[in-house]
Phi, psi and omega in degrees: 000067187301331182286353176260353185298324184257002182276154177276132182274130188289345174304324182295320185252338185230022181240160169234135185218162173214151168268104187271350166087004176205155182314127178272106181292315184202159173226135181215137174268151175290156180299332180267008175067017182274341183201165179228151180238141174244113176273132184245163181287348176267013173090358179267162174233128180256111185258128179250112176281133189238004170267103191094195181297132188295127171239139179251132182233129179262127184238120171290127185235310186244146178270074187142203182276143166282136182250336182202151183214140177213164168297149171282169176291331181285163179302326180242158176096178191214164169239149179215154173238153185215173180280003174268006181074020181255137169248110190241149170252134177240120179286163180295337177272001178100358180290129183253128179235129180281130175268316182201156181225138190236024175066229182276000181276138181290134170261100193272329186228145174218149180209161179210144169236128182246116174293117182300337180267004175084007178239142172080018173291145187223149171242151177210150175216156180245140176220105183070238184271352190248141168258131180252125181253137181230154166283179183295335176284348181093011175279131184287137182259313180191170180236125178250117185274152183228162186281346180202175186306133181280125185251351178206151179211131183204144172271146170287171188300331185260355179076013183272338180229151170237135180249140179227133173268153181190182184297135178072024170133218186211164177235139185236116186245138167283117184290338183263004182293142181285317177256120188273112176221110186281155170279123184261127181252108190252138172196121187296135178130185187258117180260125193245004180185163189213145174215145182247131177306141179306329178271359173082004184261004178218147174231136182233140174233147169276149183238153178293337184271029175061050176207167171247150174230139179229158173230127169273117190286337180288333181228011180063025181282136175273148178229120185246125180234109190232179176105005182285141172281343180216173182286139178279119183259350184221135176227139182206119176276145172298164181295330176278343184081009182284335183223147171248115174274147179210158177260178174110010176224181181274023174209172167278121186258117180246120178263138181279126171250051176209165180060029181091357182279171012278342184297127178084000181246143177281140173289161174263142178243124183235145173056048175233191176114350183256006175079005179264134187293134168279129188252334185216142175222152179203124180272145180298138185289347186228332184242169180271072177232150177220138177259145176223142173243148190235167186290346179266000185098353178294137173234129183225160166236136186238138175277124180286131182092000174217173183265009186283128179232131179253116183278132183254310184222146182284165175279073185228349191242013178091175187299130177289122184245354182211140180204133184205146168267148166290153177308324180271002175072014184264348179223159174226144181234146174210158177220164184230167183299333182272001172094011171279134182227140179217158177228130181237133184264114188253013190291339177271004183240000000 
């Protein structure tokens, strides 16, 4: 990333950071933009209040490692899963409430849909082969079985369907169906993550074999996206759905989902060229921007369709393992495998 070498990193002037001492599993902002949470491999959650002077609060959540973190359905707070079998809700003030407990089984994936009208909000978690669906109050609604361990979990943009990746493909469920029968999206191999297009007509999974696979739901067309030197750990659609950003190469790889793409179309590569693996990507919630974190700790934001790159953090703190935008797009948070966590204010940029 030669055009970032002489630039000033915004972490120095517009950031707050801490060395938290454990692998940062995930970073998520609350829906009201008031705080951000960093989930750690030691089972703690670090909540940073960002309305006013930044304050950091450490909250013990899991008796073991935290495995997954998501926004809560409420404007504030978060939900998390751990290897202690617990599915928890964490309020912005650090109060922890148990939603469900699964004994010795790991809660490996969590997801949430928040209804903007305050009705129909949903929580979900995966335990082994099963997805457990709850209402916003934490009351269990149903259990959805899969042929193998669930590796990725996501709601569509309207909250009408929940998708899960697993071995040999993915399953797509209508959450309000009286008779639960999934749409089976089949492709041989190990699928390790999932994303649903903003318009709901495409599902994409990351695969163990250094490729992405997609299904266009309207005509059952398969979409094969390959050529990665490593496994893609992160998938993120732009807010318009025109591009799918992915990690797994020495750049941010963006596949076009317009003009008949991605099949037969070459991907766009941003902020690459130094041979350092991109480990995390996250698209801006409102603009055609994508953030990327790299294996050397470098974090940048790139403008899609131009060569402009904004350097956020230098390559000093270990591989980036977590990356997230605030809902209003004014801040970005990231964490690393070495336990470094940071929050950067981009509101003036």
